[in-house]
Structures are given as structure tokens and as C-alpha cells.
N, C-alpha and C positions, 0 to 999 in steps of 0.2 A: 504493500499499499504506499503510494508516494507520500512524503512529508512535505507539503507545499507551505510557502509563506512562513518559513521557520528561519531564525537565526542559526548561526553554525553551532552554537552552544546548545540551543534547545534541540536542534536536529540531532546533534550527536548524543544528547540524553535519550531521545526517543530510539535511536539506533541501538544504544547500549541495552535499553529494556527489551526490545524486540529481539535482539540477537541473543541476549542472555536467556530469554525464554525459549528460543529455538534450540539452544544448546541443552538447556535443562530438560526440555521435551523430548530430546533425542533426535530432532531433525538433523543436527550435525553430530555425528558420531565421534568417539575418542580418536585422535590422531588425524581426523579429516581436514583437508586444507579448506580454508575459508578465504575466498578471493575478495579483495577491496573493491574490484570492479564489479563483480557480481552482487555484492551486497549494496553498492551505491546504486546500480541499476534497479535492484529490487525496491528500494525505498525512494528513488527519484531524487537523490541528493548527490552532492559532489564528493570526491574521495576525501576531503578534508575532514568532515565530521565522522566518516567512516574510520579513518585513521585514529582519530581521537577517541572513538568508541572502543576500537580494538586494543588500544593502549591501556584503557581503563579495565577492559576485560581480561588483559594480560596480568594487571596488577591483582586482580581478583582470583587469578589462578585458573580461569577458565580457558584462556588462550595462551598459546605458546608461540612468540613471534621469533622466527630465525632470519637474520639479516641476509638478504639476497635470496632467500628461498620462499619466504611467505609466512602466513599465520595458519596455525593449526590448532584444532581443539585439543586442549591438555589430555594426556593420557597417564595419570598418576600411577606410580608404582603401588602395589597393594601394601607394602610396608610403610610407605609415606601416608597412605590412607589410614592406617591403623594409628600411626603416630599422631595424625591430625585429630582423631577422635579421642585419644588419650589426652591431648591438650584441651580438647573441648570438655572432657570430664572435669579437669581442674577447674576451668573458667566457670562452668555452668553450675558445678556444686557451690561454688563460692558465690555466684549470683543468687542461687536459691537460698543459701544460708543469710545472705545480706537482706533479702526480700522478706524472709519468713516472719520476723517479728513484726513487720509492717502491714501484713495482710489483715484485711477486715472483711466484713460481710459483702461489701460492695466488690472489692477486688477479687474475691473468691467466686462471686457470682459471674464476674466477667470472664475469669479463667475457665469456669465450667461451661459458659456460652461458647467460648472458643474450642474447647473440648468436644462439645456436641457438634459443632460445624465440621470439625475434623473427622468425627465418627460417621457423618453422614456423607462426607466427600468421597468421590470415587474417581474423578478425573486426575490423571497424573500432573497435568498442568496446574491444578489448584491444590494438589495434597501438599506440595512443598510450602506453599504460602499458608495454608491452614495449620501445618505443623509448626511453622515459624511463629504465627500469631499465638498459638497455645503456649509455647515455651516463653514467648515475650510477655504474655499475661502473667505467667508464674514468676518472672523475674522483675517485672516492672515496679514493684514497691521499693526496690533497692535504690531506684534513681541513680544509677551509675552509667552514664551515657558512654564513656569511653569503654567500659567492660562489654556493654552491649554491642558497641561497634566491633570489638574484636570477635565476639561470639558470632555475629552475623557474618563477618568475613570468612571465618572458619566453616561455617554452615554452607555457604555458597560453594567453597572448594571441595568440601567433603560429601555434599548431598547431591552432586550433579546427576548421577545415575540412580540415585536411591529410590526416588518416587516411581520411576518407570518400572523398577523391579518390584517395589513394594505394592503397587496397585492391584496385584493379583494375590488371591488368598494363597496360602494362609498368612503370608507376611504381613498384609495390612491388618488382619485381625490381631496379630501378635502386637503390633504397633499400637493399635487402638487400646488393647487391654493394658499394655505398658503405660500408656498416657493416663488411663482411668485410675491405675494403681497409684501413680504418682500424685495425681490430684487428690484422690481419697485420703492419702497420707497427710497432704498438706491440709486438707479440711479437718482432719483429726488433730491437727497441730503436733504431729509427730515428725520432727525434723529428721531424726535419725533414719527412720523408715522411708521418708520421703527421698533423702539423699541416697539411700541404698537402692531405691527403685530407679531413680535418675541415673545412677551409676551403671546399673545393670542394663538399662535401656540403651544408653549411648554406646556402651561397649559391645552389645549385641549388634547394633546398627553398624558399627565400625567393622565388625567381622563380616557381616552381610555384604557391605559395599566392597570391602577388600577381596572377598571371594568372587564377587561379580566381576570386579576388575581383573582378577587373575584368569578367570574363565574367558574374559574377552581377549585377552592377551595370548592365551594359548590358541584361540580360534584363529586369530589373524596371523600368527607366526608359523 
């Protein structure tokens, strides 16, 4: 869809969002070349906002730009994926701890609403956002903007293929059950149990994504 009457900066922002979604949805697979010319033609913009968008997506870990060769969808090593999730565990457990004492009836109701939205969602394109919104609602009372920024950057890097894989049972049901367990422990004001549930959930997700990446690598090699 052409992006008409847009400044370079706003056009770049729109290309970033659209291209990020295309990668997260699997339209561009790991290791696939992404041409500046093709993306510019697709959105009806010049190559300048496309170049800027690709640089931002490289910073997020979704693209790998090789000088004189082009841009490619990142294809992270399974061990790197596991390490990313281990770092997420440290950050998100701390976010939950900092938020815990500030949760009230309103914030818990908001988190439960996000949980229900996730439980009802089936589209891979929306699962990632619904999952992010649930976790964000759990951590929001901590009011730690920099911490949330770090968590979100790692989520984008580690969850690229997760929701495509997870959208089919039984993986989606397992994730829904894990989210429900985390929330119920928060509702019961049991911080230790909530942290244990969150840790198990993230480590299981990390193993799942790493195994999917290893399988993909073995198929293409």
C-alpha cells in the first residue's frame, strides 16, 4: 500500500511498522534477502525512508545488513536465543517484583482483561501484541520506562517466529495456561509463586523458540 504525502521520517516509521510485521508474520523468512528497491516499490516511497527503516530493524535484531551484499532477515543461533530468554528472565522477574507491591484492584482488572484478550486471540499477527500487552499490564505499576524498553527490545528479537509456531495447539494452550497461572498468583498476592510461574513460562518459551530455530537451520542446510 503506497504511503502518500508523508515526510521522510513519517514514511520511515510506517515502513518500519509494516516491515516488522511482515517479518514477525513470517512473510520474510530467516536468512531471506530483503531488497531496498522492492520495499520502496511496495510502499511507493523513495529508498531513503526504506534505508532508515532497515537500519532501525537491524538495531532491533530483525535484519542483518551486510555491506555490498544487502539486507537479510536475521537468523539467530539457537544458543543465542536461549541466552536472550535467560536475560529476559532476569529483567522480567525484576519488573514483576517492582510492580507487585503497587498492584491494586484496577491494575489487576486491566491485566485480567489483557489476559482474556490473549486467550481469545488466534491470529499469529495479533498474538504477539496480545502477549506483549498482558506482560506489560503485569509490569506497568513498576513505572520503570527504561526497564520496559529493554524488555521490549529483547521480546522483538526473541519472539520473531514464536507466535507463528505457537498459534497451533497444543503450544497456544500451554502458553494460555502459563499466563493464567502467573496472573492467578499475582491476584493471590503470592510473589514467590508468581515469579516461579513467570520463570518457567519464559524458559519454556526460550526452549521452544530455540528448537524451532535449530529445526529450520537443519532443513535449509
